[in-house]
Every structure is written in C-alpha cells, then in structure tokens.
C-alpha positions in Angstrom: -47.6 32.6 92.7 -51.3 32.8 93.6 -52.3 33.1 89.9 -50.2 30.0 89.1 -51.9 28.1 91.9 -55.3 29.1 90.7 -54.5 28.0 87.1 -53.2 24.6 88.3 -56.3 24.1 90.4 -58.6 25.0 87.5 -57.2 22.1 85.5 -58.0 19.5 88.2 -61.5 17.8 88.3 -63.7 19.1 91.1 -64.6 16.7 93.9 -68.1 18.0 94.3 -70.6 16.0 92.1 -72.7 17.6 89.5 -75.8 16.7 87.4 -73.7 15.0 84.7 -72.4 12.5 87.2 -75.9 10.9 87.4 -75.7 9.9 83.7 -75.4 6.1 83.1 -72.0 5.3 81.4 -73.7 4.0 78.3 -75.7 7.3 77.9 -72.5 9.3 78.4 -70.7 7.2 75.8 -73.5 7.9 73.3 -73.1 11.6 73.9 -69.3 11.6 73.9 -68.9 10.3 70.4 -70.3 13.6 69.1 -67.9 15.8 71.1 -64.5 17.1 70.3 -61.3 17.4 72.3 -62.2 20.8 73.8 -65.5 19.4 75.1 -63.7 16.4 76.6 -61.3 18.6 78.6 -64.2 20.7 79.8 -66.0 17.6 81.0 -62.8 16.4 82.7 -62.8 19.4 84.9 -66.4 18.9 86.0 -65.8 16.3 88.7 -63.7 13.3 89.5 -66.4 10.8 88.3 -66.7 12.7 85.1 -62.9 12.7 84.7 -62.9 8.9 84.9 -65.7 8.6 82.3 -64.0 11.0 79.8 -60.4 9.8 80.1 -60.7 7.0 77.5 -62.3 9.5 75.1 -59.5 12.0 75.6 -56.9 9.3 74.8 -58.9 8.2 71.7 -59.1 11.8 70.5 -55.4 12.3 70.4 -54.0 12.3 66.9 -52.5 8.9 66.2 -51.5 9.3 62.6 -47.8 9.6 63.4 -47.9 6.3 65.4 -50.4 4.0 63.8 -51.4 5.8 60.6 -55.0 6.5 61.7 -56.8 9.8 61.4 -58.6 11.5 64.4 -62.0 10.2 63.3 -60.7 6.7 62.6 -59.1 6.5 66.0 -62.3 7.6 67.7 -64.3 5.1 65.7 -62.0 2.2 66.6 -62.2 3.2 70.3 -66.0 3.3 70.1 -66.0 -0.3 68.6 -63.7 -1.6 71.3 -65.7 -0.1 74.1 -69.2 -0.6 72.7 -70.9 -3.5 74.4 -72.4 -4.5 71.0 -68.9 -5.2 69.6 -66.5 -5.8 72.5 -67.5 -9.5 72.5 -66.5 -10.1 68.9 -63.9 -12.9 68.4 -60.2 -12.0 68.3 -59.1 -15.1 66.4 -60.3 -17.4 63.7 -59.1 -21.0 63.0 -59.9 -22.3 59.5 -59.6 -26.0 58.8 -59.7 -27.0 55.1 -59.6 -30.5 53.8 -56.6 -31.4 51.5 -57.6 -33.1 48.3 -55.8 -36.3 49.2 -52.8 -38.1 47.8 -54.8 -39.9 45.1 -56.4 -36.7 43.8 -53.1 -34.9 44.0 -51.5 -37.6 41.9 -54.2 -37.3 39.2 -53.8 -33.5 39.2 -50.1 -33.8 38.6 -50.7 -36.2 35.7 -53.4 -34.0 34.2 -56.1 -36.6 34.7 -58.1 -34.5 37.1 -58.9 -30.8 36.8 -58.2 -28.7 39.9 -59.7 -25.2 40.2 -57.8 -23.0 42.8 -60.8 -20.6 42.8 -63.4 -23.2 43.8 -63.2 -22.7 47.5 -63.1 -18.9 47.1 -66.3 -19.0 45.1 -68.2 -21.2 47.6 -71.2 -19.2 49.1 -70.1 -20.0 52.7 -66.7 -18.4 52.0 -68.3 -15.3 50.6 -70.4 -15.0 53.7 -67.3 -15.5 55.9 -65.5 -12.7 54.1 -68.4 -10.4 54.6 -68.5 -11.2 58.3 -64.8 -10.5 58.6 -65.4 -6.9 57.5 -67.4 -6.5 60.7 -65.2 -8.5 63.1 -63.0 -5.5 64.0 -61.3 -7.4 66.9 -60.3 -10.4 64.8 -56.6 -10.1 64.0 -55.3 -13.6 64.6 -55.7 -16.3 62.0 -54.8 -19.9 61.8 -55.1 -22.1 58.7 -54.8 -25.9 58.9 -54.8 -28.4 56.1 -56.4 -31.6 57.2 -56.3 -35.0 55.5 -59.3 -35.9 53.4 -60.6 -39.4 53.1 -57.9 -41.1 51.0 -60.2 -44.0 50.0 -63.1 -41.8 48.7 -63.6 -40.8 45.1 -62.0 -37.4 44.4 -64.6 -34.6 45.1 -62.7 -31.4 44.8 -65.5 -28.9 45.4 -64.3 -27.4 48.6 -61.0 -29.2 49.0 -57.7 -27.5 48.4 -54.2 -28.5 47.1 -52.3 -25.5 48.3 -52.5 -23.4 51.5 -52.6 -20.2 49.4 -55.9 -21.3 48.0 -57.4 -21.4 51.5 -55.8 -18.0 52.3 -57.4 -16.6 49.1 -60.8 -18.1 50.0 -60.9 -16.4 53.4 -58.9 -13.2 53.1 -59.3 -11.9 49.6 -61.6 -8.9 49.2 -61.7 -8.6 53.0 -60.7 -5.6 55.1 -59.5 -7.8 58.0 -56.1 -6.8 59.5 -54.0 -9.9 60.0 -51.5 -9.3 62.8 -50.8 -13.0 63.7 -50.8 -15.8 61.2 -50.2 -19.6 61.7 -50.1 -21.9 58.8 -50.3 -25.7 59.5 -49.9 -28.5 57.1 -51.3 -31.7 58.6 -51.1 -33.9 55.5 -48.4 -36.2 54.1 -48.1 -36.0 50.3 -45.6 -37.8 48.1 -46.8 -36.8 44.7 -45.1 -33.9 42.8 -47.7 -31.4 41.7 -47.5 -28.2 39.8 -46.5 -24.9 41.4 -49.2 -22.7 42.8 -49.1 -18.9 42.9 -50.4 -16.5 45.5 -53.3 -14.3 44.4 -52.5 -10.7 43.8 -55.5 -9.7 45.9 -53.6 -10.7 49.0 -50.7 -8.3 48.5 -52.1 -5.9 51.1 -53.3 -8.7 53.5 -49.9 -8.9 55.3 -49.2 -5.1 55.6 -50.0 -5.3 59.4 -48.6 -8.8 60.0 -46.5 -9.0 63.2 -46.1 -12.7 63.8 -45.9 -15.6 61.3 -45.5 -19.3 62.3 -45.3 -22.0 59.6 -45.4 -25.8 60.2 -44.7 -28.2 57.4 -45.2 -32.0 57.6 -43.7 -33.5 54.4 -46.2 -31.8 52.1 -45.8 -29.8 49.0 -48.2 -27.0 49.8 -45.2 -24.9 50.9 -42.3 -26.5 48.9 -44.3 -26.1 45.7 -46.5 -23.2 46.5 -45.5 -19.5 47.0 -47.4 -18.6 50.2 -44.3 -18.2 52.4 -42.3 -16.2 49.9 -45.3 -14.0 49.1 -46.0 -13.2 52.8 -42.4 -12.4 53.6 -42.3 -10.1 50.6 -45.4 -8.1 51.7 -45.0 -8.0 55.5 -43.0 -4.9 56.4 -43.9 -5.0 60.1 -43.1 -8.6 60.7 -41.4 -9.0 64.1 -41.6 -12.8 64.8 -41.0 -15.7 62.5 -41.2 -19.4 63.4 -40.4 -22.1 60.8 -41.0 -25.8 61.7 -40.6 -28.9 59.6 -41.9 -31.8 61.8 -40.9 -34.6 59.5 -38.0 -33.3 57.4 -35.7 -35.4 55.2 -32.3 -35.5 56.9 -30.6 -36.0 53.5 -31.9 -32.8 51.9 -32.0 -29.1 52.8 -35.4 -28.1 54.2 -37.4 -26.6 51.4 -39.4 -24.4 53.8 -36.2 -22.7 55.1 -34.7 -22.5 51.6 -37.8 -20.7 50.5 -37.7 -18.2 53.4 -34.0 -17.6 52.9 -34.3 -16.9 49.1 -37.4 -14.7 49.5 -37.3 -10.9 49.1 -37.9 -10.2 52.8 -39.6 -6.9 53.4 -39.2 -6.5 57.1 -36.2 -5.0 58.8 -37.8 -5.3 62.3 -37.4 -9.0 63.0 -37.1 -9.5 66.8 -37.8 -13.2 67.2 -36.5 -16.1 65.0 -37.4 -19.7 65.8 -36.1 -22.6 63.6 -37.1 -26.1 64.6 -36.5 -29.5 63.0 -34.8 -28.1 60.0 -31.9 -29.2 57.8 -30.1 -26.0 56.7 -27.1 -24.7 55.0 -24.6 -22.7 57.1 -24.6 -19.8 54.6 -28.4 -19.5 54.8 -28.4 -19.4 58.6 -25.6 -16.9 58.7 -27.5 -14.7 56.3 -30.4 -14.4 58.8 -28.0 -13.7 61.7 -26.3 -11.0 59.6 -29.4 -9.4 58.2 -31.2 -9.2 61.5 -28.3 -9.2 64.0 -29.1 -5.7 65.3 -32.8 -6.3 65.8 -33.0 -9.9 67.0 -34.0 -10.1 70.7 -34.8 -13.9 70.8 -33.1 -16.7 68.9 -34.2 -20.3 69.2 -32.6 -23.1 67.2 -34.3 -26.4 68.1 -33.1 -29.7 66.5 -31.5 -27.8 63.6 -29.1 -29.8 61.5 -26.3 -28.3 59.5 -26.0 -29.9 56.1 -22.5 -28.5 55.8 -20.2 -26.4 58.0 -19.6 -26.3 61.7 -21.7 -25.2 64.6 -18.6 -23.3 65.8 -19.2 -20.9 63.0 -22.9 -20.5 63.9 -22.1 -19.7 67.5 -19.3 -17.3 66.6 -21.7 -15.4 64.2 -24.3 -15.3 67.0 -21.7 -13.7 69.3 -20.4 -11.3 66.7 -23.5 -10.1 64.9 -26.5 -10.5 67.3 -25.5 -7.8 69.6 -28.9 -7.2 71.2 -30.0 -10.7 72.1 -32.0 -11.1 75.3 -32.7 -14.8 75.0 -31.0 -17.7 73.2 -32.1 -21.4 73.0 -29.9 -23.9 71.2 -31.5 -27.4 71.6 -30.0 -30.6 70.2 -27.8 -29.1 67.5 -26.8 -31.6 64.9 -24.1 -31.8 62.2 -24.1 -33.9 59.0 -23.8 -37.0 61.2 -27.2 -37.1 62.8 -26.1 -39.1 65.8 -23.7 -36.4 67.2 -24.5 -33.6 69.6 -28.0 -34.8 70.2 -27.9 -34.2 74.0 -26.7 -30.5 74.0 -29.3 -28.1 75.3 -28.6 -24.5 76.4 -31.1 -21.8 77.4 -29.7 -18.5 78.5 -30.7 -14.9 78.8 -29.3 -11.5 79.8 -25.7 -11.4 81.1 -25.2 -15.2 81.0 -25.6 -15.4 77.2 -21.9 -14.9 76.3 -20.5 -17.3 78.9 -23.0 -20.1 78.0 -22.3 -19.7 74.3 -18.6 -20.0 74.9 -19.3 -23.2 76.8 -21.5 -24.5 74.0 -18.7 -23.7 71.5 -16.3 -25.9 73.4 -18.9 -28.7 73.5 -19.5 -28.7 69.7 -15.8 -28.7 69.1 -15.5 -31.8 71.3 -18.5 -33.4 69.6 -17.1 -32.6 66.1 -20.3 -31.0 64.8 
C-alpha cells in the first residue's frame, strides 16, 4: 500500500517552485518545441506552474493520426502555430466579392460575339498573391464567395469579371493548401440570358476534402443552374455535415434547378446532420430521397417556404416520422402545394420529445388545407 501511494504521489506535480518556474512562457514554448513526450511528462512533475505550462504540449504530442489523420510532428506544428503570438492573430475567414460580367456581356458570350476566358481571374497577379498568402493563413478555414452586379451600362471589360462562381473558386483556391471547412456561395445577380455550361477545374478536387458546412444562395442566375460548382463540391466532400440550399427568387412554375442539381449529384458524404431548404420548388420524390438517404444521420431538418410541385405534404411528414429517427430539431415554415396560396400560415418549430406530436398536428393541418 505504501509503495502504491509513493508511486501515485510521484506522478503529481510538486507544489514547491523550482528554477524552471521563473522562465517566461514564450521562452518555455521555444524550448518545448524541441522536446518529446518523455520530457513533457518529466517537466509536468516538476511543479504546479510547470504542469500548467506543459499541459498543452502534452496534448499536442499525443498521436492524432487515428482521429484527424495528422502525424505526431504535424500535430505539434499545428499546435505551435495556434499558440504562437506571431500566428494566432491570423484571420479565420475570407470573404471574396467578384464582379459578374453583366447581362449585356453574358448575352454576347452566349451568342459567340464576345470571348470569355474562365482562366482570366486566376491568372491575375493579385489572385496569385492571394493564393500564396493562403498557404500561410493556417487559421483561415471559412470562405464566402459573392458574385456582385457589374455596371450594366458600361462597355464589357471582362479582365477580372466572372460569368460562373466556379471561376472565382478556381482563382482563389486552386494550387492552395487552404483547408476549406465552411463554404458559402452567394449569387447576387439577376441574369436572364442562357449561356454555355461551365465546368469545375480538376485542381479543386481536393479543396473540399475537409468541408463540413456548405450554404448556397441563388437569385435567378445561371451560375449554379448552368455551372457545375454544386455538383462538384457534393461529389468531393466526404465530411460534409451541414447543407443549406436557398433560392431567393425562384420561379414557382418550375422545379428549382439548384435543388435538382443537388439531388442528382453523386453525393459523397454519409454524415449529413443538418439539411436546410428554403424558398425552393421541389419534387416530392427528390425530397424523399434526401430523407431516405440521410434519415439515420439527420439531427436538424428545416423546410422554409418549400413548395411541392407535385404530391402531398402528408407524404413528406410521414417520411420524416418514419425515416428520420434521430431528429433533434424540426422546422417546417409556410409549406406550400402546387396552389401557392394554400398553407402559407403554417409554421411549426419543435425539438426533442415534442417532435412527433407536433408533426402529427401539422399532418392534420395540411390535410385540412389540401396541400
């Protein structure tokens, strides 16, 4: 018993201070990066103050390959960057706003009267500098891309203007080691002309390997309906956990192209936990496909102002009850049928144990409304 007590006490840090306790933390960190796990544990036993200093290094030294795919040295290096005062201030997000070429130029491109180079923005010197900077911005993992309207009355100057959102993605992320974990794609233009179909650059295949969250907002533009950005990302994002699709000005007479693209894509992830659909006109079969495919993983489901082109909301609610067995939060706001005027005031928000009872109540409401 006495030996066991002595061994237990030997593993605890001493309360009496020693010479190492007088080291400033920045000096200690410079020394600690050259030590190994045995040294860390020896320092931990020196004193309580030294234990506090060395705890982060002990955590960083633990092998993380089985959890995050990093080696011992890579994990230590990332910890050093995160705690180093020279890098801890680095930005965690980047918002890129790119001018859209404009309706007039898009019309001329579609007719072959104007040449459009999807590589032009990528080749711009400032984009090259941005890509090089991203390799050093180790904390930057959240990206937002917004297409903004160019001057519609000006003569077409396509130098650094883009037609498709994927051309902006290529300009910023190609040849970069940036790890994109959260991505938002905004389209803030309204375009009526039918243009050719764009293709995502192969150099972006690995850009989405760590993507956890994707939000896409379309506003009556063809950069998603004619481009391949959404399909490409879903095909190369095995870790995606949250997906939000919004079409702010959709055509009520036609199925939302953005949702159609997502539904027909070769979706890589099997870990989707959050699905948000807003202002979309969808087919019942497509919606049920999502509920079936991710029924066991979904924790949050939000359907806001979603209109069924065909079918009944009774079937949607029944499929939610039958297939989404692990839901923790459900929002169904203003469900609509083929007749846009019906059911516009229904709004349920529920979580936990109240989900089933409120869905049953919603089911009775949609039957009464005939949607």
